[in-house]
C-alpha positions in Angstrom: 0.0 0.0 0.0 1.7 3.3 -1.1 2.1 5.8 1.7 4.2 8.8 2.5 7.0 6.5 3.8 7.3 4.7 0.4 10.2 6.0 -1.7 10.5 5.2 -5.4 13.6 3.5 -6.7 14.5 6.6 -8.6 13.5 10.2 -8.0 14.4 11.5 -11.4 12.3 14.1 -13.3 8.6 13.2 -13.7 6.7 13.9 -16.9 3.5 15.9 -16.6 0.4 13.8 -16.5 -1.3 13.5 -19.8 -4.9 12.7 -18.7 -7.4 14.4 -21.0 -4.6 16.1 -23.0 -6.8 16.2 -26.1 -10.4 16.1 -25.0 -12.9 17.0 -27.8 -15.0 20.1 -27.7 -18.1 17.9 -27.0 -16.7 16.5 -23.8 -18.9 17.3 -20.8 -17.9 19.9 -18.3 -17.3 17.4 -15.5 -14.8 15.6 -17.7 -12.8 18.8 -18.4 -12.7 19.5 -14.6 -11.5 16.0 -14.0 -8.8 16.3 -16.6 -7.7 19.6 -15.2 -7.3 18.1 -11.7 -5.5 15.1 -13.1 -3.0 17.2 -15.1 -2.3 19.4 -12.1 -1.2 16.5 -10.0 -3.4 17.6 -7.0 -5.3 14.3 -6.9 -5.0 10.7 -8.1 -8.3 9.3 -6.7 -11.6 10.5 -8.2 -15.2 9.7 -7.3 -17.9 10.2 -9.9 -21.4 10.2 -8.6 -24.9 11.3 -9.9 -25.8 10.6 -13.4 -23.2 8.0 -13.9 -25.4 5.5 -15.7 -26.0 7.9 -18.6 -24.5 8.1 -22.1 -21.8 10.6 -23.0 -20.2 11.5 -26.4 -17.4 9.1 -27.4 -15.9 10.3 -30.6 -18.7 10.3 -33.3 -21.0 8.1 -31.2 -22.2 7.8 -27.6 -21.2 5.3 -25.0 -20.9 4.7 -21.3 -18.9 6.8 -19.0 -16.4 4.0 -18.5 -15.9 3.8 -22.3 -15.5 7.6 -22.5 -12.8 7.5 -19.7 -10.9 4.6 -21.4 -11.0 6.1 -24.9 -10.9 9.9 -24.3 -9.7 10.9 -20.8 -7.2 8.1 -20.5 -6.8 7.4 -24.3 -3.0 7.8 -24.1 -2.6 5.5 -21.1 -0.8 2.2 -21.6 -3.1 0.2 -19.3 -6.7 0.9 -18.2 -8.2 -1.6 -15.7 -11.9 -2.0 -15.1 -13.3 -3.7 -12.1 -16.7 -4.5 -10.7 -18.1 -7.4 -8.7 -20.0 -8.9 -11.7 -17.2 -9.0 -14.3 -14.1 -9.0 -12.2 -10.8 -7.4 -13.1 -10.1 -6.9 -16.8 -8.2 -4.7 -19.2 -10.6 -2.1 -20.8 -9.9 -0.2 -24.0 -13.4 0.8 -25.0 -14.1 -0.1 -28.6 -10.5 -0.7 -29.8 -9.6 -4.3 -30.1 -6.0 -3.6 -31.1 -5.4 -1.4 -28.1 -7.0 -4.1 -25.8 -4.6 -6.7 -27.1 -1.7 -4.3 -26.4 -3.0 -3.7 -22.9 -3.1 -7.4 -22.2 0.5 -7.7 -23.3 1.5 -4.7 -21.2 -0.3 -6.3 -18.2 1.4 -9.6 -18.6 4.8 -7.8 -18.8 3.9 -6.1 -15.5 3.2 -9.5 -13.9 -0.6 -9.3 -14.1 -2.4 -12.3 -15.5 -6.2 -11.8 -15.7 -6.8 -15.5 -16.0 -5.4 -16.2 -12.6 -6.8 -13.3 -10.6 -9.6 -14.5 -8.3 -12.7 -12.4 -8.4 -12.5 -11.7 -4.7 -12.6 -8.0 -3.8 -9.8 -8.2 -1.3 -7.6 -10.2 -3.7 -8.4 -7.8 -6.6 -7.7 -4.6 -4.6 -4.4 -6.2 -3.3 -3.5 -7.1 -6.9 -4.1 -3.5 -8.1 -2.2 -2.2 -5.1 0.8 -4.4 -5.9 0.8 -3.1 -9.5 0.6 0.5 -8.3 3.5 0.0 -5.9 5.5 -1.6 -8.6 4.8 1.4 -10.9 6.0 3.7 -8.1 9.2 1.8 -7.7 10.0 1.7 -11.4 12.6 4.0 -13.0 10.9 7.1 -14.5 11.3 5.9 -18.1 9.6 2.5 -17.2 6.6 3.7 -15.2 3.2 2.7 -16.5 0.6 5.2 -17.4 -2.2 3.5 -15.5 -5.9 4.1 -14.9 -8.1 2.0 -12.7 -11.9 2.3 -13.1 -14.0 0.8 -10.2 -17.6 0.6 -11.2 -20.5 0.3 -8.7 -18.0 1.3 -6.0 -20.5 1.3 -3.2 -20.6 -2.5 -3.2 -16.9 -2.5 -2.4 -16.7 0.6 -0.1 -20.3 0.8 1.4 -21.3 3.4 4.0 -20.7 2.4 7.6 -17.7 1.2 9.5 -16.3 -1.9 7.7 -13.9 -2.7 10.5 -16.8 -3.6 12.8 -17.9 -6.4 10.5 -15.0 -7.5 8.2 -11.3 -6.9 8.5 -10.8 -7.6 4.8 -13.3 -4.9 4.0 -11.5 -2.5 6.3 -8.2 -3.3 4.7 -9.7 -2.5 1.2 -10.9 0.9 2.5 -7.5 1.7 4.1 -5.8 0.7 0.8 -8.0 3.1 -1.1 -7.3 5.9 1.4 -3.6 5.2 1.1 -3.9 5.6 -2.7 -5.6 9.0 -2.2 -3.0 10.3 0.2 0.1 9.0 -1.6 2.2 12.0 -2.9 3.9 9.7 -5.4 0.7 8.7 -7.2 -0.2 12.4 -7.5 3.1 13.0 -9.3 2.6 10.1 -11.8 0.3 9.2 -14.6 -1.8 7.0 -12.3 -5.5 7.6 -11.7 -8.1 5.6 -9.7 -11.7 6.5 -10.6 -14.6 5.2 -8.6 -18.1 5.4 -10.1 -21.4 5.1 -8.3 -24.8 6.7 -8.8 -25.5 7.3 -5.1 -22.8 9.1 -3.2 -24.7 8.5 0.1 -24.2 4.7 -0.4 -20.4 5.2 -0.4 -18.2 5.2 2.7 -18.0 8.7 4.2 -14.3 8.2 4.9 -13.8 8.2 1.2 -16.4 10.9 0.3 -15.1 13.2 3.1 -11.4 12.6 2.4 -9.7 15.9 1.3 -7.4 13.9 -1.1 -10.4 12.4 -3.0 -11.8 14.6 -5.7 -15.6 14.3 -5.8 -17.1 15.1 -9.2 -20.9 15.1 -9.7 -22.1 14.0 -13.1 -25.2 16.2 -13.8 -28.1 15.6 -16.0 -27.4 16.8 -19.6 -28.2 20.5 -20.3 -30.2 21.7 -23.3 -27.2 21.9 -25.7 -26.1 18.3 -24.9 -29.7 17.1 -25.4 -29.9 18.9 -28.7 -26.6 17.4 -30.0 -27.8 14.0 -28.9 -31.2 14.4 -30.6 -29.5 15.5 -33.8 -27.2 12.5 -33.7 -30.0 10.1 -32.9 -32.3 11.3 -35.7 -29.5 11.0 -38.3 -31.1 11.3 -41.7 -34.6 11.3 -40.2 -36.4 14.6 -40.1 -37.8 15.6 -36.7 -41.0 16.6 -38.4 -41.4 12.9 -39.5 -41.8 11.7 -35.9 -42.7 14.8 -33.9 -44.8 17.9 -33.8 -41.7 19.6 -32.4 -38.4 20.5 -33.9 -35.0 19.5 -32.4 -34.6 22.8 -30.4 -38.1 22.5 -29.0 -37.5 18.8 -28.1 -34.3 19.7 -26.4 -36.2 22.2 -24.2 -39.1 19.8 -23.5 -36.8 17.0 -22.4 -35.4 19.0 -19.5 -34.8 16.8 -16.5 -34.3 13.6 -18.5 -31.0 11.7 -19.0 -29.8 11.0 -22.5 -30.8 7.4 -21.9 -34.4 8.5 -21.3 -34.3 10.8 -24.3 -33.2 7.9 -26.5 -36.1 5.8 -25.1 -38.5 8.7 -25.9 -37.3 9.3 -29.4 -36.8 5.6 -30.3 -40.4 4.9 -29.2 -41.6 7.4 -31.8 -39.1 6.3 -34.5 -39.7 2.6 -34.3 -43.2 2.4 -32.8 -45.0 4.7 -35.2 -46.1 6.8 -32.2 -45.9 10.4 -33.2 -44.6 12.7 -30.6 -47.5 15.2 -30.4 -48.2 17.1 -27.2 -50.4 14.3 -25.7 -48.0 11.5 -26.4 -45.0 13.5 -25.3 -46.6 14.3 -21.9 -47.5 10.6 -21.4 -44.1 9.3 -22.3 -42.2 11.9 -20.3 -44.4 11.3 -17.3 -43.6 7.6 -17.4 -39.9 8.2 -17.8 -39.7 10.7 -15.0 -41.7 8.4 -12.6 -39.2 5.6 -13.5 -36.2 7.9 -13.0 -37.5 9.1 -9.6 -38.1 5.5 -8.5 -41.6 6.0 -7.2 -40.9 9.1 -5.2 -42.8 11.4 -7.5 -46.5 11.3 -8.2 -48.1 13.2 -11.1 -51.6 14.7 -10.7 -53.6 15.7 -13.8 -55.5 18.9 -12.9 -59.1 19.1 -14.1 -59.8 22.8 -13.3 -58.0 26.0 -14.3 -57.8 29.4 -12.6 -61.3 30.4 -13.7 -62.5 28.0 -11.0 -60.8 29.9 -8.3 -62.9 32.6 -6.6 -61.1 35.8 -5.6 -57.3 36.2 -5.6 -57.6 38.4 -8.7 -54.0 39.7 -8.5 -52.5 36.3 -7.8 -54.4 34.7 -10.7 -53.3 37.4 -13.1 -49.7 36.9 -12.0 -50.0 33.2 -12.6 -51.7 33.7 -16.0 -48.9 36.1 -17.1 -46.3 33.5 -16.1 -48.2 30.8 -17.9 -48.0 32.9 -21.1 -44.3 33.4 -20.7 -43.8 29.7 -20.3 -45.8 29.0 -23.4 -43.5 31.3 -25.3 -40.4 29.7 -23.9 -39.3 32.9 -22.1 -37.9 31.0 -19.1 -35.6 33.7 -18.0 -38.7 35.9 -17.1 -40.3 33.2 -15.0 -39.6 32.7 -11.2 -38.1 29.4 -10.2 -41.0 28.8 -7.8 -43.8 30.4 -5.7 -44.2 30.7 -1.9 -48.0 30.7 -1.1 -48.7 31.7 2.4 -52.0 31.6 4.4 -54.0 29.8 7.1 -55.3 26.3 6.7 -58.3 26.0 4.4 -57.9 29.2 2.4 -57.3 27.5 -0.9 -53.5 27.5 -1.2 -53.2 23.9 -2.6 -56.3 24.5 -4.9 -54.7 27.6 -6.3 -51.5 25.7 -7.1 -53.5 22.9 -8.6 -55.5 25.2 -10.9 -52.4 27.2 -11.9 -50.8 23.9 -13.1 -53.7 23.4 -15.4 -53.3 26.9 -16.7 -49.6 26.3 -17.5 -50.4 23.1 -19.3 
């Protein structure tokens, strides 16, 4: 386990890290931040959380975040390792078969044989640690450019105190913390990236460690959704499958991941279900309910503001905002409303009817 007491065999000049040296213009903002931190040498352990199950641009197509990391962010690294409990430890080169073969050769030269590594978390983490220590001890010219991707990391480093239940689990956590605090790793082209959708499920000794860089992967913005829709449509015209153009679809899909946007558009393209206003509302409702895992309930309002008695000024304000929303002038609309008053004065009913007014 590398720590501050470990000294490399040679302390010759170190080359600047090359992670993300040539990221494309379409790379998401979180990737640019990660590349900047990796290049600066301020951190070698990264934790990606949030929208980690979504698609991202990988060259001229779209793929998983792991594929993006292997092909783009660590595209110049000699060895990229991928580990999760389901598939075990493997070399990972994205879509390049030739690079994968070269990685296997590189791993064998470094003493790593994937055929003999037992898919036991403690054994795998110890194997990765031995490879990292060997890399640190190498002469500068022989050091590997190494990236390790640990998917579904909460199953390896769950929240709680692992030492109370399992010493092997505690040893794995301490190893990861040693990677994070090692000054030698920060000076080398070595990166450990943990991916998990839920940060709360990860051990807080990792998420709260100052040497671990936390990076949230957000839902795609309107520009990313518009690029994705254009790529997904290809030669198909948006008017053939939808009542909305690509810019309008990009706005209407706010709050959806690219995976859900693909489901929405593919349903229309393959299922002969035209994306008119009614179909779009039904499909987006289903996708949002699925994405929120049952924590969100949609209510279809039956009455508009004409049903509300009194509150003339409040109703006029809500009608004006509804008109702004219909025209897409989002910058003129407040992010929310605070409706105050005693119990039974119609606050919920006013909100219910204003939702109908806004469509």
